[in-house]
N, C-alpha and C positions, 0 to 999 in steps of 0.2 A: 336427017337425022335429028330424034328428039332432044329437047333440051335435058332432060334427066339422063339419057342415055350418053350424051357428051360430057355431061358433068361425072360421070362414073368413069369413063373413059379417060378423061382427062386428069381423074384422081390416080388412075392406074399407070398412065404415062408419067406422072411426076414420081410416082412410087419406083416405077423401072429406071429413071434417070437418076434418081437418089441411090438406088442399089449399085448401079454402074459406077458412081462417084466414090461411095465406100469401098466397092471391090477395087478400084485403080487406086484408092488411098491405102488398101490394106493388102496389096498384091494378091487380089481375090480369095484371101483368108477372111471372109467375112466372119466377124465377130456375133455370137450369138445373141448379145443385146440388141445389135443393131437390126440383124433379122426380126426380133421381138417387136423392135419399135416400127419396122416397116409394117408388119402385120397388125399389129396394135392399131396404129395408125389408120391403116385402111379399113379397118373394121368400125373406129370409130368415126370416121368420115363418112363411111358409107351409111350407117345407122343415122347421123345426122343429116345428111342428104336427102335420105329417103323420107325423113320426116319433113323437111323443108320443102321438098319437090313433090309432095303427095297433094293431090286435089288438082281436077283440070279447071274448076269454075270458082277459084277461091276470090274472096272480096280482099281488099287491101287489110284490112283489119283481121282476117284471119291469114293471110300472108306472114303480117308483122306477128302474129301470136306464134304461128309455126317458126318464124325465123328464131323468135326469144327462145321457145322450147328446144329447138335444135342445137341452138348455141351452148345454151346451159348444160343440156345434155353432154355435148361436145367437151367444155372444159370441165367438167366433173369427171368425166372419165379419163382425159387427159392427165389430170392432177393425180388420181387413183393410179392411173398406169405409171406416171414417173415415180410415184411413190414406192410401187412394186419394183420396179428396176433398181431403184436406191437400194431396198433391201437385198434384192438379189445379188445384184451387180455391185458391190460397193467400190471395188476397187477400180473401174473403169467408167465410173458414174461422171464425172466431170468432164471427161470427152464426150461420153455418150449425149449428154443434156445438150451440147451446142449443136451437135448434128442433129438431134432429134427437135430441138426448137427451132432451129433453121427450116427444117422439112416441114414441121407443124404450120409456122407462117407462112410458106409457100403454099401449101395447101389450103390454108384457110383463105388467103388471097385469091386461089384459083375459084374456089366454092363461092366467095362471095360475088365475082364477077359472073357466076354461072346463074345465081339467084338473083343478081340485078339485071341479067338479060331476060329472066323468066318475067320478073315483074315488068321489064319494060315494053316487053312483046304483048302483054295482055292490058 
């Protein structure tokens, strides 16, 4: 399995585990804001992972530039997404943001591991 495919699959597995945890916590009546959070983070992480993992013969400098670009795009999109959720779902925002940020940290950690593995192999 290629590194980029493994990175994308690991993000999907983490999203599935998160969905199951939210489902168990809410007796399988998953709130719309959590579904939006899962979909939003998957889109954000897929786009930044695609940016970071692109290029087969990259130099150390270009990898660093891609990592900075991917992380910057990711942070801006996550902050914008949280702002939208706060505006739309004011009542349940506090509960949502704790779950969302824990999900974000786990996905960020996983993405960093895949990026380090790719850098280490080359």
